[in-house]
Structure formats: C-alpha cells, structure tokens
N, C-alpha and C positions, 0 to 999 in steps of 0.2 A: 549324471554327467558321463561322457563316454569313457574317460580314464578310469572310472570306478568299476566298470564291468570286468568280470573275470575272463581269462582266456580259457578256451577248451578245445580239445581236438575233436574232430568229427569221426565217428565210427563209420567207415565205408560200408559196412554191412547193413547200416540203417538207412542208407541213401535210397531215395526213390529211383525208379528206373529212368534212364536217360533217353530211352526211345519213346518220345512223347507224341509221335504222330503215327497214324495208321498208314498202311502201304499205299493208299490212294492220296496221301499227303494231308488229309484232314486231321485236326487235333484229336489225340487219343483221350485227352483229359481237359475239359473246359475249366476245371478248377485248378489247373496247374499253377505253380507259384511263379514261374518265369513269364515275363511278358513275351508276346510274339504275334504272329500273323493271325488274322481272323478267317472265318469261313469264306467271307467275300473275297479275300485275297487269294486263298487257295483255289477257289472256283475260277477266278480270272486268270490265274497263272496256268491252270490246266487248259483253259481255252486257248491260251497263247502258246502252249507247248513248252512252258518254262518249268524246269525241274527244280524243286526246292532243295536246299543244301542238306547234306548229311551232317547234322550239327555235331555229334560226337567226333567225327573225323575232322571237321572244320576246327574244332577246339584243339584237338591234338596237333594239327598242323601249325596253328598259330603259336602254341607254346613251343613247338620245335623250332620255329623261326627265331623266337627270343633266345632260346637256349643256344642256338647256333651262333648268334651274334655275341652272346656273353663269352662263349668259348673262343671265338675269333679274337676278341679283345683281351682275353685272359682276365676277366672279371670274376670275382667270387659270386656275384649275384647282382640283381637289380632291385632297387626300391622305386616304386612309382606311386605318385599321388594323382596323376592325371586320370580322371575318370574314364577316358577313352582307352588309355593304355591298360588300366585295370580291366576294362571290358574285353580288350583284345586278348589278354592273358587268361582271364578266368571265365569270361562271358557272364559274369555276375553284374547286375545293375542295382543301383540303389540311389534314388534321388539325384539323377545324373546332372541336372542343371544346378541344383543347390550345391552339390559338392564341387562344382567347378570353381566356386568362389568361397566355399567353406571346406577346406581340406580335411575332412573328417574320416576319410577312407584312404587306405594305402595297400600295397601288395608287395611282398617280397618273393622273388623267384630266384632260386640258386642256379648256378651253371649246370647242375645235374638235373634241373627241372622240378625241384621241390617247391611247391607253391603254398605260401601262407597269406591269407587274406585278412587284413586288419579292417574289419567292417565297423559300421556305426553300431552302437549298442542296440541290442534287441533284434538284430537282423540276421542271426545265424541261419534261419530258415530260407533266406533268399538264395543261398548257394548250396543248399542241401542236396540238390539234384546234380551237382557238378563234381564228378569224381576226381578231376584234376586239382581241385582245391583240397590240399591235404590237411590244412588246419584253418580254423577261423579264430582270430584273436581280436582284441580291441586295443585302444590306446594310441591311435594315430592322430587324435584331435588335440594338437597343442598350439592352435592358433588362438589369438587373444580373446575372441568371443567366447570360446570354450574354457580357456585356461586362465585368462587374466594374469594375475600376479604369479601364477605357477607355471607360466609358459616354459621357462628353462628347466624346471624340475620335470615336467611331463615330457619335454623333448629328450632329456637325458634318459628317462625311463624307457622311452621308445627306442632310442639309439642303443641302449644296452641289450634290448631284445634282438635288434638287427645284428649287432656284433656277435651275440651268442649264436644266432642262426648261421652267420658266416663261419664261425669256428666249427659248428656241427657239420655243415654241408660242403665247406670248402676249406678244410684246415690248412693254415699257413698262408692263405691268400687274403690280403688286406685291401684289395682293390674292389671298390663298390661303385656301380653306376647308379645315379639318381637323376630322375627326369626333372622334377621340380619339388622344392621342399621349403618350408618356412626356414628362415635364417637360423633360428634356434636349433633346429634339427641338424642342419649342416654343421654348426659349431659343435654340437654334442657328439656327432660321429667323429669329427676330427680330434676331439679331446680324448677319444678312446683309441686313437691311433689308426683309424680307418681312412684310407685314401679315397676321396670322392671324385668321380669322373662324370662326364656328361652323358646321362642316360638317354637324352633325347636322340642322340646319334644311334644308340642301340635300337630304340623302339621305332624310329622313323625308317631305318634301313630294313628292319625286320618286317614292318608292315607294308613295305613298298612292293613286294612280290606276292601276288595272290595265286592260290591254286584253284582247281576247278570248283571246289565247294564255295570258296569265297566269291568267285565270279558268279556262281549261281545265286548266292545270297544278294549280290549286287544287282543281278538281273531282276530278282524279285522286287527289290527296293525301287528300281527304276520303273518297273511295270506299275507298281502302286502309285508312284509319283505321276506317271503319265496318265493314268486313269483319273487322278485328281485334277490334273491340268485340263483334261478333256471336260470334266464337269465344270471347272471354272470357266473355260472358254464358252461353254454352252449357256452360261448364266450371265456373262458379261454383256451389258447393254447400256445405252445412254440412261443416265439417272442413278446408276449404281456407284457407290463410293469405292475408293481404292481399298479401304480396310474390309469392306464387304466382300470384294473379290478375293482378297488374301485369305479371309476366313473360310471361303469355300475350298481353297487349295488345302489349307490346314485340316479342315474337316475330312476331306478325301483321304489324306495321308493317315490320319488317326484311325478312321473306321476300318482301315486295312491292316492295322497293327503297326503303323509308323509311330515314331517316338517323340521327336521334337523338331524344332526349327532353329537353325543356326543364326539366321538373320531374317529381316522382313523387308527385303529390298524389292519393292514394287512401286512404280510411279506411272503417271499418265500425263499426256499433253506436254506442256512446257516443263513439267517437273522431271521429264526424262532426260533433260540436259541442264546441268551436268549429272553424271551418274551418282549412284550410292544414296539417293534419297529413299527413305523408307515409307511404307504405305501409310497414308494419312486420310483425313476426312474429305479430300477433294472429290467432288462429284464429276464423273466422267460424262463427256458430251459426245454426240455423233461425230465420227471422224477423228477422235482423239487417238494418238498412239498410246498403247499400253505395253510396258516392258517390265520384265521381272526376272529374278534369279531365284530358283526354288530353294536351294540350300537346305533340303529336307533330310533329316535322319529318319530313314524308313524302317520297314520290317527288318529284323535281325540286327538292327543298329547300323546298317550301311547307308552311306550318303548317296542321295540322288541330287546331283548338282547340275541342273539344266537351266538354260535361259532361252526365252522366246520373246518376240515382239509381235503384237497383234494390232489390229485397228478396231476401234469400237463402233458397233452398229454396221450399217450396210454401205457406208460410204466407200468410195474408191480412194486409195492412197494417192497423194499428190506425186507429181513427177519427181520432186526432190526426195520424198520419202521412199519411192521405189528405187531410185538410184543408190541411195546410201544402204538400203536393205540389200540390194543385189551385191553391192561391194562387200558388205559384211558376210553374206553367204559365201561368196567366192573366197574370202579370207579364211573362213572356217574350213571350207572344203580343201583348199590348197594346203593349209597347215596340217590337216588330218592326213592327207596323202603323203606328206613329207616324213611321217613317222614310220620307223622300221627298227627292228632290234639291231643292236650293235653301234648305233650312233652315239658318240660321246655326248653327255648331257650338255656340256658347254658348247658343243657344236650346234645344238638345236636352235640357238638364237640366230646363228648365221644362215641355216637352211630354211628357217621359217619365213613366212611373208611378213614384210614390214608395212607399217601404216603409211598411207599418203600423208603429205605434209600437213594438210589442214586438220587431221585427226590426231596428230602426235601429242599436242599439249594435253588433251584430255584422255590419253590412252589408258587402257586398263592396266592393272599392275603386273599381269603375267600374260604370256602367250599360251603356256600350258602349266598345269599343276597336277600333282598326284592326287588321288582320291581313294578313300577306303571307308573307314568309320567316320571320316570327316575329310576336309582338305588336308592333304598329306604331302610329304616329300616326293618329288622335287618341285621347286618353283623355277620356271624357265622364263627369263625376262626378255623384253624388247631390247634392241641394240642400245637405246639411250640409257638403259638401266643396267646393262651387262657389266659384271665384274669378273674378270678372268680368274680361274682357279677355284671358283665357288664349289664345284662338284668334283674336283680332282680328276681321277681317271675313270670315274663311273660312267656307265653307258646305259642306254635303254635296254631293258631285258624283257623277254617274254614273261607275262604275268603281271607286268605293271599296268595299272589303270590310270588314265589321265583325263583331265578335262581340257578341251580346246575351246578357247573363248575369245571374244572380241567385243569392244564397244566402239561404235562409230558415232561421234558427235562433235561438231565444230564448236569452238568457243563462240558463244552468243547465238548458236543455231536454234531453230525452232523446236527441235526434238533430237532424240538420240535413239540408236538401234543397239540392242544387246542380244547376242546369240551365244549359245554354249552347248556343246555336245560332250558326252562321256564315252570314252573309247578304251579298248583293250589292246595292248601290244601282244601280238601272237608270234609264233616261230617264224612266220614268213612276212609279216607286215602289221596291219592294224585292222581291228574289227570295231565298227561303230556300234556301241551298245544301245544307242539312242534310237527309238522308233518314232518319236513325235516329229511330224513333218514341219518344214518351213512353210510360210504362208504364201499360197499361190497368188493371192491378190496383189502381193508386192512383186511377184516374179513374172506376171504376164504383161 
C-alpha cells in the first residue's frame, strides 16, 4: 500500500543525464525511462522545419512560472494532485489517466522553488532524470480505495509532512495553495493551522503564458496530430465505422510518441447533429459528413485540439452542406483575425463574431479557450453565456495559445459542421499554428 512506502531523498549526483537527445534531435537512449517522441516523429519534424524543445530549459521555465505566481499571491507553496499540474511542475508522468480518478500522486513546490514529488510506491526511478525534483516521497494516497477506514489518519500524516515543508521552506507563512484534494486532506491541513487557498488560480495563470520552448513542444504535438489526421483521412471510405476511423487517428498519435486522448468525439451523417456524440459502431456511407475533435495529448504531453469536417467518399457536398461549411470557415477566420495582445479577456466576447440566429441554440460552449497540456484558462463565451467580471482586468498576452472553434448545426438539421484551429498570440497579433487545410470540396 502506498502509505507504507518510506520517503527518501534523491542524490542529485546519481541522476542520469538530462540531455537525452542527440544534436540532430534523435533520441540518445532508446531505453530512457521517460516517455517521449519516436524516431518517426523526429524525422517528420525535421522535414517540416520544426525545432524540438530544449526540455531542461522548458522545465526550468515552467517551474519559474509557478514560483512567480506563488510569490505574487504570498503563498508559502502549492500542493497539487492534478496529474497535469504535476506534469507541468516536474515533467514526471506516472499512470496519467489512472491518477486522474485515483489521487495517488501529489507535488509540493515552495515559493522558493523547492519541489517534492509524492509519487506512487515503487516509482522513484520515473523521476530520476529530473534534477528539479529535489525529493521523492510517498503517502499522498488517502482516498477510500487505498485507505478505507484509515483515510483520516493517512490524510493527517500527509498534512503533517506538508506543514513541515512549509516551516522549512517558508518559515512564518501559513498560506498554502491547493488545486484539488480529498476533503480529508483539506480538513487535516486546516486542523494544523494551515490556511488553504485556491491553487487552480495559481496553476492556470502560470500555465497560460508559454515561452519559445513550450510553443515548440506544441508545434511538435500539432505536427504529430496532423500527420495522424492525414492518415485517417486517407483511410476513411464508405463501409468504415466511426470507431475504426478514430482508431487510425489514435494509432497515428501514439506511434509518434503521443500519450492519450481526452475525448472520443467523432460522428458521421445525422449523428453530427447535435454535437458531442462520441465515436460508435455506425458504418459510414458515401456522401456522409464526418466531423471530429482531436483532443489529443501528443508528444511532450502537449495538447493538439483541432476539429475538421470531411465528406466520405467521392461525393460532392450538398448546397446546404457547402453553405454552412463556408459560414463556419468565415466564423473561424474572422475570430482569429480579431485576436491581438492587449485586448481585455472580457472584451473578446464583444469583438468576436456571433452566431446567426438559427445556430444559437446548439452553439458550442466557447468562442475561444486556452490550450497547453490540455484545455486551459481562459474560456471566452458567446454573448448569450457571458458573465461580466469573470476575468477581471486580465488581457490577452503574447505567449498565450488559444483554440478558436465553432459548431454550426441547426436544431433538427441534417448534419453539423465542426471546425477548430490552434493559434499563438504574438507581440503583434496572432499566428495560426494549425497547418491542416479546410476542405476545398466545400469551398468551391
């Protein structure tokens, strides 16, 4: 059981080298512990002129972003149980999907940048190549499956370790940010006199601004995703099922070092209206509309969140399909052009394109959303869903990466169109990071 494992510090002199790639970008060690890109991915990125990220510098930058937010809020430190926040701070992964619903891992980072990873038992080796992780401990598993009748005892044991870390690394400061935690842990911290604050604000604001290395990692993830999309489109034909098509996309992501899928939103024919139907056993026919949202977590753990709509087989789209597709493309393009640094986030709802009346009821949930290791802050709504003051005085800043998306589908309509691009806010405007084209058959 995880609570039974002993804590131990890592001797930095015994760590493996963190420079794990050759100068040409190919792996230095195929037996390396950490997951990552494959030779296929490196070859494709080189052909596209994409530079892989400098991972040691990327990790240092991400930790500095967290530390900056902790100091800005005057917190002694942050405790995170969210696997993606743990990844952002440490770059250590361990059963990422399993730990999203079994909170067996945690991380403490102090306002001075001291990082303690509370990992699953027997997993010390998974972070041995990461010098920013100063200690590996255990004992974060105090959810019922692990602890049963000892939940409160184990939570208090964990809380005492956190409180001791606060005393050691931020003496006199009792303010702690926590992103999400089992109720027993929250109660235990407060019983020790620790003031608990919203850690999601810390992590979301830290993650919102990417530097060049993060953007390069995202370019790599997008390129892997688009290669997988191309493979899927080449194999989609009448007679194939939705789940078969989706499996091709997933295969393409994984063989390039991609990690997992957030959703499985792919539908065809009448199942494209309304949206959010997941891939099923439906057999696609000649002339069917096929629409999907990738939601892929690609190489380096970065999200590639693109949507495209195709037509199955050699049929020509109908006049209706062409019209709503063109309207959707115009919507995406105009909303992309509206982006520039300095715009207040609350103002984005006003300056963005709104939907024609017939598409409002089945509108997508956002006009824009942030993207990084997954969908991230901010979420920008349509006028119908806008609530003033959600973002305070925050503005679009260079280094933010956003998804621009739209769903066009009338209530009771024969189909729907889903499109989405991923973009970067620059010093002067916006760069579209998406290379995958819209479908010419709908646009002629």
